C-alpha positions, 0 to 999 in steps of 0.5 A, spaced: 500 500 500 505 504 501 508 503 494 502 505 491 501 511 494 508 514 493 507 512 485 500 516 485 504 522 489 509 522 484 504 521 478 501 527 481 507 531 481 509 530 474 502 532 472 503 539 475 510 541 473 508 543 466 502 548 469 508 551 474 512 552 468 506 555 464 505 560 470 512 562 470 513 563 463 506 567 463 509 571 469 516 573 465 512 575 459 508 580 463 514 582 466 517 583 460 511 587 456 511 591 462 518 593 462 518 595 455 512 599 456 515 603 461 521 604 457 517 607 451 514 612 455 520 614 458 523 615 451 517 619 449 518 624 455 525 625 452 523 628 446 521 635 445 514 637 446 511 640 439 505 644 439 500 644 433 500 651 430 495 653 426 497 655 419 495 662 417 494 665 410 499 670 408 497 677 408 498 680 401 504 685 401 504 690 396 511 692 397 514 685 396 517 686 389 520 692 392 523 688 398 526 683 393 529 688 388 533 691 394 535 684 396 538 683 389 542 690 390 545 688 396 547 681 393 550 685 387 554 690 392 557 684 396 560 681 390 568 681 390 570 687 385 575 686 380 582 689 382 585 695 377 590 690 375 585 684 373 581 689 369 588 692 365 590 685 364 583 683 361 584 689 356 591 687 354 589 680 353 583 682 349 587 687 345 594 684 344 595 677 346 598 676 340 604 681 341 610 681 344 611 683 351 613 690 349 607 691 345 603 688 351 606 693 356 605 699 351 597 697 351 597 697 359 601 704 359 595 707 355 590 705 360 594 707 366 596 714 362 589 715 361 587 714 368 593 719 370 592 724 365 584 725 365 583 724 372 579 717 371 579 711 375 582 705 372 575 702 371 572 708 368 577 708 363 576 700 362 569 701 361 569 707 357 564 706 351 567 704 344 575 704 347 577 697 348 575 690 348 572 689 355 571 685 358 575 679 355 571 673 356 576 668 357 583 666 360 588 671 361 595 669 360 600 670 365 604 674 360 599 679 360 599 680 368 607 681 367 606 686 362 601 690 367 606 689 373 611 692 368 608 698 366 606 700 373 613 699 376 616 703 370 611 709 369 616 713 365 617 708 360 613 711 355 610 718 355 605 720 359 601 723 354 601 716 350 593 715 350 591 712 344 593 706 339 590 702 333 591 696 329 594 697 322 594 704 322 595 711 326 588 714 328 586 719 323 583 724 328 586 722 335 593 724 337 600 725 333 603 718 331 608 716 335 611 709 334 609 702 331 610 696 336 608 690 332 601 690 329 599 697 334 600 704 332 601 708 338 599 716 338 600 721 343 596 727 345 600 733 343 608 732 342 611 726 345 616 728 351 621 723 349 623 717 344 621 710 346 626 705 349 626 698 346 625 692 351 627 687 347 624 680 346 621 677 352 616 672 349 
């Protein structure tokens, strides 16, 4: 009788084990779900609080175009300006890129002389209507910049009244014929102060 009762007890224990395991799993699942929910609530609290703002219709602004134009003007004024050296080099490139170094220097000297003799800025001289090929849309060579630098450093190389040049022939109505350099004919306004000194070939 004792053996039978122990066997019955052991059988009852094995039948309750799956139920116990199931209860434990349910408790674990419920705990895990609760922890996940709490974590999501905390993460939402860390987010910045956004407020819903109603969209307002834009009021008509009769001065809107004027404000826009003023903005464009300010942007244009903020653009970097070309230096005098850049502007002269562009003219030298446009007018005498096929000439020898002395010819390039002479063209630069005409621009500089006009600025000094007529009390004009380099920009005013360069942009004067029907005078030079400006602006030159292309790459300006290093030799043109060197010619500008040389003309600026040697202001007395040419007469200060050498103010004109022309291709193929002297001006018929402007200035007094002074000297030919390559394909350019240079003229002075009045009698030249001295004869030209040659620089020799550099190109």
